[in-house]
C-alpha positions in Angstrom: 161.7 52.6 169.0 158.0 52.5 168.5 156.0 54.7 166.1 154.2 56.4 168.9 157.5 57.2 170.6 158.8 58.7 167.3 155.8 61.0 167.1 155.9 61.9 170.8 159.6 62.6 170.6 159.2 65.0 167.7 156.4 66.9 169.3 158.1 67.3 172.6 161.7 68.0 171.4 163.2 71.5 171.4 163.1 73.0 168.0 166.9 72.7 167.6 166.6 68.9 168.0 163.6 68.3 165.8 165.5 68.2 162.5 168.0 65.7 164.0 165.1 63.5 165.2 163.4 63.7 161.9 166.5 62.5 160.1 166.8 59.7 162.6 163.2 58.6 162.4 162.7 58.8 158.7 164.8 55.7 157.7 163.2 53.7 160.5 159.6 54.5 159.4 159.1 51.9 156.6 160.5 49.1 158.7 158.5 50.0 161.7 155.3 50.3 159.7 156.0 46.9 158.1 156.6 45.3 161.5 153.4 46.8 162.9 151.3 45.7 159.9 152.7 42.2 160.2 151.8 42.1 163.9 148.3 43.2 163.0 147.9 40.5 160.3 148.3 43.0 157.4 145.3 45.1 158.4 145.6 48.7 157.2 144.5 50.9 160.1 142.5 53.6 158.1 140.5 51.0 156.2 140.0 48.8 159.2 138.4 51.4 161.4 140.7 50.5 164.3 140.4 52.0 167.7 141.8 55.5 167.8 141.4 56.2 164.1 140.1 59.7 163.3 139.8 61.6 160.1 141.9 64.8 160.2 141.9 64.9 156.4 138.1 64.8 156.0 135.8 67.8 155.9 132.3 67.4 157.4 129.0 68.8 156.0 126.3 69.5 158.6 122.8 68.7 157.4 119.4 68.6 159.3 118.2 65.3 160.6 116.3 63.5 157.8 117.9 65.6 155.0 117.7 64.1 151.5 121.3 63.8 150.5 120.2 63.4 146.9 118.6 66.8 146.8 120.6 69.6 145.3 121.0 71.4 148.5 123.4 68.7 149.8 124.4 67.0 146.6 126.0 70.0 145.0 128.4 70.2 148.0 129.1 66.5 147.9 129.8 66.6 144.2 132.0 69.8 144.4 134.2 68.4 147.2 134.8 65.2 145.1 135.6 67.3 142.1 138.1 69.3 144.2 139.8 66.1 145.5 138.6 66.7 149.1 137.2 64.0 151.3 133.8 65.0 152.7 131.5 63.2 155.1 128.0 64.0 156.3 127.0 64.6 159.9 123.4 65.3 161.1 122.3 67.8 163.7 121.7 64.9 166.2 125.1 63.4 165.6 126.8 66.8 166.1 124.9 67.3 169.4 125.9 63.8 170.5 129.6 64.6 170.1 129.2 67.4 172.6 132.5 69.1 173.7 134.5 66.4 171.8 133.4 67.7 168.4 136.5 69.9 167.8 138.7 66.8 168.3 136.6 64.6 166.1 135.8 67.0 163.1 138.7 68.5 161.2 136.6 71.1 159.4 132.9 71.7 159.7 130.8 73.3 156.9 127.3 74.6 157.6 126.1 75.2 154.0 123.6 77.6 152.5 120.2 76.5 151.3 120.5 73.1 153.0 120.4 74.3 156.6 118.1 77.3 156.7 116.5 76.1 159.9 118.4 75.4 163.1 117.4 74.8 166.7 118.9 76.8 169.6 120.8 73.6 170.5 122.4 73.3 167.1 123.4 77.0 167.0 125.0 76.5 170.4 126.8 73.3 169.3 128.3 75.0 166.2 129.5 77.8 168.3 131.0 75.4 170.9 132.7 73.5 168.1 134.5 76.6 166.8 135.3 78.1 170.2 137.0 74.9 171.4 139.3 74.7 168.5 137.3 73.7 165.5 137.6 75.1 161.9 134.2 76.3 160.7 133.0 77.4 157.3 129.6 79.2 157.8 127.7 80.0 154.5 125.1 82.7 153.9 121.6 81.8 155.1 122.6 78.8 157.3 120.6 78.9 160.5 118.7 82.1 159.4 115.4 80.6 160.7 114.4 78.9 163.9 113.5 75.2 164.0 109.9 76.4 163.5 110.8 78.1 160.3 110.5 81.7 161.5 113.0 84.5 162.0 114.0 85.0 165.6 111.6 87.3 167.4 114.2 90.0 167.8 117.9 90.8 167.1 120.1 89.8 164.2 121.2 86.3 163.1 121.9 84.0 166.0 125.3 83.3 164.5 126.2 87.1 164.5 128.4 86.9 167.6 130.2 84.0 166.1 130.7 85.9 162.8 131.5 89.1 164.5 129.0 91.2 162.6 125.2 91.6 162.6 123.3 90.3 159.6 119.8 89.0 158.6 118.4 92.2 160.0 114.8 91.0 159.8 113.5 93.3 162.6 110.1 91.7 162.8 109.6 92.0 159.1 110.5 95.7 158.9 113.9 94.8 157.3 112.6 92.3 154.8 113.0 94.7 151.9 116.5 95.9 152.8 118.4 93.1 154.6 119.7 91.5 151.3 121.8 93.8 149.2 122.8 93.4 145.5 125.9 94.7 143.8 129.6 94.0 142.8 131.8 91.7 144.9 135.3 93.1 145.4 138.6 91.7 146.7 142.3 92.1 146.3 143.9 90.4 143.3 146.0 88.3 145.7 143.0 87.2 147.7 141.0 86.3 144.5 144.0 84.2 143.4 144.0 82.3 146.7 140.3 81.6 146.1 141.1 80.0 142.7 139.6 83.0 140.8 141.8 83.1 137.7 143.2 86.1 135.9 140.5 87.4 133.5 137.6 86.6 135.9 137.9 90.0 137.5 138.3 93.6 136.4 139.8 96.6 138.2 137.3 97.9 140.6 136.1 101.5 139.8 134.9 103.0 143.0 132.2 105.6 142.7 133.0 109.1 143.8 130.5 108.8 146.7 127.9 106.4 147.9 124.6 108.1 148.3 122.8 107.7 151.6 119.8 109.9 150.7 118.7 108.9 147.2 116.9 105.6 146.6 119.8 104.3 144.4 121.0 101.2 146.3 119.9 97.8 145.0 118.3 95.3 147.4 116.6 91.9 147.1 113.4 91.4 149.0 113.4 88.5 151.5 110.6 86.6 153.2 110.4 83.9 155.8 109.9 81.4 153.0 112.9 82.8 151.1 115.2 84.3 153.8 118.1 84.9 151.5 116.2 86.2 148.4 117.5 83.2 146.4 114.1 82.2 144.9 113.6 85.8 143.8 116.9 85.8 142.0 116.7 82.4 140.4 115.4 83.6 137.0 118.2 86.2 136.8 120.9 83.6 137.5 119.5 81.2 134.9 119.1 83.9 132.3 122.7 85.1 132.9 124.2 81.8 131.9 121.4 80.8 129.4 122.1 83.8 127.1 125.4 82.4 125.8 128.0 84.8 124.4 128.6 86.8 121.3 130.9 84.1 119.9 132.1 83.8 116.3 135.2 84.1 114.2 136.0 87.4 112.4 134.8 85.9 109.1 131.5 84.8 110.5 131.0 88.2 112.1 131.6 89.8 108.7 128.7 87.8 107.2 126.2 87.9 110.0 123.5 90.5 110.6 124.9 93.4 112.5 122.0 93.2 114.9 122.7 89.5 115.7 123.9 90.0 119.3 121.3 92.6 120.1 118.4 90.5 118.8 119.5 87.5 120.9 120.2 89.7 123.9 123.8 88.7 124.1 126.2 90.6 126.4 123.3 92.3 128.1 123.0 91.6 131.8 119.5 90.3 132.6 117.5 92.8 134.7 117.8 91.7 138.3 114.7 91.3 140.4 115.9 94.1 142.7 114.3 97.2 144.3 116.1 100.5 145.0 116.2 102.2 148.4 118.5 104.3 150.4 121.7 102.7 151.5 121.9 101.5 155.1 124.3 104.0 156.6 125.2 101.5 159.3 126.5 98.9 156.7 130.1 98.2 157.7 132.6 99.8 155.2 134.4 96.5 154.5 135.9 97.8 151.3 138.2 100.1 153.3 139.7 97.1 155.2 141.1 95.1 152.3 144.4 96.9 152.9 144.9 94.6 155.9 144.5 91.5 153.8 148.2 90.9 153.2 148.7 87.5 151.5 152.3 86.5 151.5 153.8 84.5 148.6 155.9 81.4 149.1 158.7 82.2 146.7 158.0 79.1 144.6 155.5 80.7 142.3 156.2 81.3 138.6 155.5 84.7 137.1 156.4 86.3 133.8 156.2 89.7 132.1 155.5 90.2 128.4 158.6 91.7 126.7 158.6 94.9 124.7 158.6 92.9 121.4 155.2 91.5 122.4 156.2 88.0 121.3 158.3 86.7 124.2 158.3 86.8 127.9 160.8 87.1 130.8 160.4 85.2 134.0 160.2 87.3 137.2 161.7 86.2 140.4 159.2 85.8 143.2 160.8 86.3 146.7 159.4 84.4 149.7 157.4 86.7 151.9 156.5 89.1 149.2 153.1 90.6 149.7 150.7 89.7 146.9 149.0 92.2 144.7 146.6 94.3 146.8 144.8 96.1 143.9 141.1 95.9 144.2 139.2 93.9 141.6 135.6 93.2 141.0 134.5 89.6 140.0 133.3 89.7 136.3 131.6 87.6 133.7 132.0 86.8 130.0 130.0 89.3 128.1 128.8 91.3 131.1 131.7 92.9 132.9 131.5 93.3 136.7 128.7 90.9 138.0 126.1 91.7 140.6 125.8 89.3 143.5 123.5 89.3 146.5 124.6 89.1 150.1 123.2 90.1 153.5 123.8 93.7 154.7 126.2 93.5 157.6 126.6 96.1 160.4 129.1 96.4 163.2 132.9 96.0 162.9 134.4 92.7 161.7 137.2 91.5 164.0 139.1 89.5 161.3 140.5 89.6 157.8 138.3 90.8 155.0 138.5 88.6 151.9 135.6 90.0 149.8 133.3 92.9 150.3 130.2 94.6 148.8 131.0 98.3 148.6 127.5 99.3 149.5 126.5 96.4 151.8 129.4 95.3 153.9 131.3 92.0 154.4 131.0 89.3 151.8 133.6 86.9 153.1 136.2 86.9 155.8 138.0 84.8 158.4 138.4 85.4 162.1 139.5 83.7 165.3 136.9 82.6 167.7 138.0 81.2 171.0 140.8 78.7 170.1 139.2 78.0 166.7 138.6 79.8 163.4 135.6 80.9 161.4 135.4 81.4 157.7 132.1 83.3 157.0 131.0 83.4 153.3 128.0 85.8 152.9 127.0 84.3 149.5 124.8 81.4 148.6 127.6 79.3 147.1 125.6 76.1 146.6 122.7 77.9 145.1 124.9 79.7 142.6 126.3 76.5 141.3 123.1 74.3 141.4 120.7 76.9 140.1 122.8 79.4 138.2 125.6 77.3 136.7 128.1 79.5 138.5 130.3 77.2 140.6 133.6 79.0 140.6 133.2 80.6 144.1 131.9 77.3 145.7 135.0 75.5 144.4 137.3 78.3 145.4 136.1 78.5 148.9 136.0 74.8 149.4 139.6 74.5 148.2 140.7 77.4 150.4 138.9 76.1 153.5 140.0 72.5 153.0 143.6 72.9 152.0 144.6 76.3 153.5 142.6 76.6 156.7 142.0 73.0 157.7 145.3 71.7 156.1 143.6 68.6 154.8 145.4 66.2 152.5 143.7 66.0 149.1 143.7 64.3 145.8 145.1 66.4 143.0 142.7 67.4 140.2 145.5 67.2 137.6 147.5 64.3 136.2 150.7 64.0 138.3 149.6 67.2 140.0 150.8 69.2 137.0 149.0 72.4 136.1 148.3 73.4 132.5 146.0 75.0 130.0 143.4 73.8 127.5 143.5 75.6 124.2 140.2 75.3 122.5 139.8 76.3 118.8 136.5 77.0 117.1 136.8 76.6 113.3 133.4 78.0 112.2 133.3 78.2 108.4 135.1 77.4 105.1 137.5 80.3 105.2 138.4 79.7 108.8 139.6 76.3 107.7 140.8 76.7 104.1 142.4 80.1 104.5 143.4 80.8 108.1 144.0 77.3 109.4 145.9 76.5 106.2 148.1 79.6 106.8 148.7 78.7 110.5 149.8 75.2 109.4 152.1 76.4 106.7 153.5 79.6 108.2 153.6 79.1 111.9 154.6 76.6 114.6 151.3 77.0 116.5 150.0 73.5 115.8 153.3 71.9 116.6 152.6 72.6 120.3 149.7 71.2 122.3 147.8 69.0 122.2 144.8 71.2 121.6 141.0 70.7 121.3 140.1 71.6 117.7 136.3 71.9 117.1 134.7 72.2 113.7 131.3 73.3 112.3 131.3 71.1 109.2 128.2 72.1 107.2 128.0 73.8 103.8 126.5 77.0 105.2 127.3 79.4 108.1 124.6 81.9 108.7 121.6 80.4 107.1 120.6 77.6 104.8 122.0 78.0 101.3 124.6 80.7 101.9 127.4 78.4 100.8 130.1 79.7 103.2 130.6 76.6 105.3 133.5 74.2 105.0 131.2 71.6 103.5 133.2 68.7 104.9 131.0 66.1 103.3 131.9 67.2 99.8 134.8 69.6 99.7 138.1 67.7 99.1 140.3 70.6 100.3 138.4 70.8 103.6 138.7 67.0 104.0 142.5 67.1 103.3 143.0 69.9 105.9 141.0 68.1 108.6 142.9 64.9 108.0 146.1 66.9 108.2 145.1 68.4 111.6 144.1 64.9 112.8 147.4 63.5 111.8 149.6 66.0 113.7 151.5 64.5 116.6 153.0 66.7 119.4 155.3 65.7 122.3 153.6 66.0 125.6 154.2 64.4 129.0 156.8 62.1 127.6 154.9 60.8 124.7 153.7 61.6 121.2 150.0 62.5 121.1 147.5 64.0 118.6 145.3 67.0 118.8 141.7 66.1 119.6 139.1 67.0 116.9 135.6 67.7 118.2 132.3 69.1 117.1 131.4 72.8 117.2 127.7 72.6 117.3 125.1 71.8 114.7 126.2 72.0 111.1 125.3 75.6 110.5 127.1 77.9 113.0 124.7 80.9 113.4 121.6 79.0 112.6 122.3 76.7 115.6 123.4 79.6 117.8 120.3 81.7 117.1 117.6 79.0 117.1 118.5 76.0 119.4 116.2 76.1 122.4 114.9 74.0 125.2 111.7 73.3 123.2 112.9 72.4 119.7 114.9 69.2 120.1 112.9 67.5 117.4 113.8 70.2 114.9 117.4 70.6 115.7 118.9 67.2 116.7 119.6 66.3 113.1 122.0 69.2 112.9 124.1 67.8 115.7 124.0 64.4 114.1 125.1 65.7 110.6 128.0 67.6 112.1 129.3 64.6 114.1 128.9 62.2 111.2 130.7 64.4 108.8 133.8 64.8 111.0 133.9 61.2 112.0 133.7 60.0 108.3 136.8 62.1 107.5 138.9 61.4 110.6 137.8 57.8 111.2 137.6 58.6 114.9 134.7 58.9 117.4 134.1 62.5 118.6 134.6 62.8 122.4 134.3 66.6 122.9 132.0 69.4 121.9 131.4 73.2 122.0 128.2 75.1 121.0 128.1 78.1 118.7 127.3 81.2 120.6 127.5 79.1 123.8 123.9 77.9 123.1 123.7 74.5 124.8 120.1 73.4 125.6 119.7 70.6 128.2 118.4 68.2 125.7 121.5 68.7 123.6 123.7 67.9 126.6 121.8 64.6 127.1 122.2 63.8 123.4 125.9 64.4 123.7 126.3 62.2 126.7 124.3 59.4 125.2 126.5 59.5 122.1 129.7 59.1 124.2 131.0 62.7 124.4 133.2 63.1 127.4 133.8 66.8 127.6 132.1 70.0 126.5 132.8 73.8 126.4 130.4 75.9 128.4 130.0 79.6 129.0 128.5 78.7 132.4 130.7 78.1 135.4 133.2 80.4 133.7 136.6 80.7 135.5 136.3 77.2 136.9 138.4 74.2 136.2 137.0 70.9 134.9 133.6 70.3 136.7 130.3 68.6 136.3 127.9 71.4 135.7 124.4 72.0 137.2 121.4 73.8 135.9 118.1 74.7 137.6 118.8 72.4 140.6 120.0 69.3 138.7 123.3 68.1 137.6 123.4 68.1 133.8 125.2 64.9 133.2 126.3 61.6 134.6 129.9 61.2 133.3 130.2 64.1 130.8 132.5 66.9 132.2 132.4 70.6 131.5 135.5 72.6 130.6 134.3 76.2 131.3 136.0 79.1 129.5 138.1 81.7 131.3 137.6 85.1 129.6 139.7 88.2 129.8 137.3 90.4 131.7 134.2 91.0 129.5 135.7 89.4 126.4 137.4 86.1 125.5 138.5 86.0 121.8 140.8 88.0 119.6 137.8 89.1 117.6 136.2 90.6 120.6 139.4 92.2 121.7 139.8 93.9 118.4 136.2 95.2 118.4 136.5 96.5 121.9 140.0 98.0 121.7 141.9 95.5 123.8 145.5 95.4 122.6 148.0 92.6 122.2 150.0 93.8 125.2 147.0 93.4 127.5 146.1 90.1 125.9 149.6 88.7 126.0 150.1 89.5 129.7 146.7 87.9 130.5 147.7 84.7 128.8 151.0 84.6 130.7 149.2 85.3 134.0 146.7 82.6 133.3 149.5 80.2 132.5 151.2 81.1 135.8 148.0 80.7 137.7 147.6 77.1 136.3 151.1 76.2 137.2 151.1 77.8 140.7 147.8 76.2 141.7 148.4 72.8 140.0 145.1 73.2 138.1 143.8 73.8 134.6 141.8 76.5 132.9 140.7 76.9 129.3 140.9 79.8 126.8 139.6 79.7 123.2 139.9 81.5 119.9 139.3 81.2 116.2 141.8 80.8 113.4 141.5 84.3 111.9 142.0 85.8 115.3 145.0 83.7 116.1 146.6 84.4 112.7 146.2 88.1 113.3 147.7 88.0 116.8 150.6 85.6 116.6 152.8 87.7 118.9 150.9 87.2 122.2 150.3 83.6 121.2 154.0 83.0 120.6 154.8 84.5 123.9 152.7 82.0 125.9 153.6 79.1 123.6 157.3 79.7 123.8 157.1 80.1 127.6 155.1 76.9 127.7 158.0 75.1 126.0 160.3 76.2 128.8 157.9 75.3 131.6 157.3 71.9 130.0 161.0 71.2 129.7 161.2 72.0 133.5 158.3 69.7 134.3 156.1 72.5 135.5 153.4 72.8 132.8 151.4 70.8 130.2 148.9 71.4 127.5 145.7 69.4 128.0 142.7 68.5 125.8 139.2 68.6 127.1 138.9 64.9 126.5 142.2 64.1 128.3 141.1 66.0 131.5 137.6 64.6 131.4 139.0 61.0 131.2 141.4 61.7 134.0 138.7 63.3 136.2 136.3 60.5 135.7 139.0 57.9 136.6 139.9 60.1 139.6 136.3 60.0 140.9 136.3 56.2 140.5 139.4 55.9 142.7 138.6 55.1 146.3 140.9 56.4 148.9 141.0 56.4 152.7 142.8 58.6 155.2 143.0 58.3 159.0 145.1 58.6 162.1 146.3 55.7 164.2 149.3 55.0 166.5 150.7 58.5 165.9 150.8 58.2 162.1 148.6 59.3 159.2 147.6 56.4 157.0 146.5 56.7 153.4 145.4 54.0 150.9 143.9 54.2 147.4 142.7 51.8 144.8 141.3 51.6 141.3 140.9 48.4 139.4 141.4 50.3 136.1 144.8 51.6 137.3 146.2 54.4 139.4 148.8 55.8 137.0 149.3 59.6 137.4 146.8 59.9 140.3 148.4 62.0 143.0 147.9 63.4 146.5 148.9 66.7 148.1 149.9 66.6 151.8 150.6 70.0 153.3 154.1 70.4 154.7 152.7 72.5 157.5 151.0 69.3 158.8 153.2 66.4 157.7 156.8 65.3 157.5 158.0 63.5 154.4 155.5 60.7 153.4 156.7 57.2 152.8 155.2 54.8 150.2 154.7 51.5 152.0 153.2 49.4 149.2 152.4 49.9 145.5 154.3 51.9 142.9 154.6 55.5 143.9 157.1 58.4 144.1 157.2 61.4 146.4 158.0 64.9 145.2 157.7 68.3 146.9 157.1 72.0 146.3 157.3 74.9 148.7 154.0 74.0 150.5 153.2 70.3 149.7 154.5 66.8 149.6 153.2 65.2 146.4 152.7 61.5 146.3 152.3 60.2 142.7 151.1 56.8 141.7 153.3 55.5 138.9 151.1 52.5 138.1 149.4 49.5 139.6 146.0 49.3 141.1 146.8 49.9 144.8 149.0 52.3 146.8 149.5 52.8 150.5 151.6 55.5 152.1 152.0 57.0 155.5 153.3 60.3 157.0 154.3 61.5 160.4 152.2 64.5 161.6 153.9 67.6 162.8 
């Protein structure tokens, strides 16, 4: 029996015979593949580019002819796809046109991005529509194709993609709509939908609908657009940069007791920058998308983990998730650390959307949704995803939509972002001053089991002072023997994780004097402030005898020059208040990627706040905090991803109940192979090695072929193949194992430098 006959038999067989045929074919597959490869002289089809090979597991980014692929408009998409473990290739307008009616068979999923493809000819518009109509999977983003090839808005009518989307947008109207075609306000979705878009618990707040939306008063926010700035992005750039550049009102309880009560206000922390918006009457024709979230019924697989905090507040009980259960349909607004619900800008949409609403703007219409188009499918995202990440250091939604489009809608195989595809949490500790270390950390070491879990990322501010020079409240690591002994004790702790004994990782928390750094570091004073970083690093390294590989900034204040200094010194990972809610990424700022190899571990807050000190000040109780930590843990497990939360020793000591709940549950999940604690350094090293791993995927002779290699080793790299598209994969060469969950086959490299595997498509 040939391989093509196996595939053909399975596709043509009645459903009652398919299982029997699968069982018959599976044992034959390795031998048949080996025979075929021998006949071909050992050539691996996907790598050889053999006749008939296509790339159903590769997404395609459409760019104009002559586009600069190194410019941020394209590069931010290329980077993000790689960070998500998705294969992405580039196609130009001319190449798409040359494919003609065959495009849907040649391209698994087509992305027309924001910012990179503002201009489009009528021929390109028609080709994109034809691709979707004839069976393609299309992701159309914000201002793509808003302008003609000549750089002007169409003479009349809405966006030329409006019939494809199913709603009218970019309502330029010969310039009359310039002031009101881009709206500004909160973005809302169901909790279940936000979860599917990789938005973690804590990055949204319950949406509070106004009693009414005025149509007469000039109270609705808009962003002015022009032909040169058709989506209003340039006008909003300063606001986006300021939002992330302000940092956060970060500091332990003891530091807060000592600092000026006006500290946060003087620095403008937790105050949303004034957006560059104008106010006018709401467009009464804007489609009421918010009312249609009730039809977005996301079903659960039944394999998800979930837990509820018990009445004692210190333990949790697992909840059974039944297959087919409808996910949480409560409406939530995307939020940010320190700010609460965030304002985003999107085009005003009119008409009636003939699909499923993912996200909405309560005043302006559809923000994201999916619909059928001909025999294909269109995911429309009415947000400048690339611009948000590249210019505003806000990449969570770009990563979430890429992941959803690639894995859920296209069904592409992907490389897991986690070691052995195992989800987990990063627990980052900021030890800010002398009492944080000598009183609270000492108590946690002596009276709790907190530090016997992990490993964690423990960051210290090591100087003799905290608020200002000479206050004497720092840990004084250079001279204080008690501080030195405690730091050595922390560095010497070993915990059991992923089958081996590993230490916590000690890193640097800023520049020597916590609040002095937080209040004064800026983009213009590198010559004055660099020595503070150097002193902090040197003091910790002298005591531990280990090079520092991870970093966090007091008050989240991380100037660009400091990032460059960190990378040049060999730091591999850093905490950042930007990109909050994301997994480990390489962050951008003002149109440039900040680093070469240094990775960011953004924080995930609980709504507007993130630490126990902030929870105490703002009346957030342990029951709420404990449930959030459990939900975040479940999110990481269910999505096979990682997120980071952080605290300070005084806060942890005062709130051991919710911590014990998540730590004890972590013990159970670890014992079942479902969860791990990670350090920032560990994930950064894994992520860098993952990017350096080359892998190919293709179709030939009725089979999907996969190969991967890394001269430095493949151990713990893994691939996710959706069960909806593939039967059980078979490892043909190299050292690998195959596992499964409810939705994916998981191929894990156990060692070596090469692996090859194949799978029969459904």
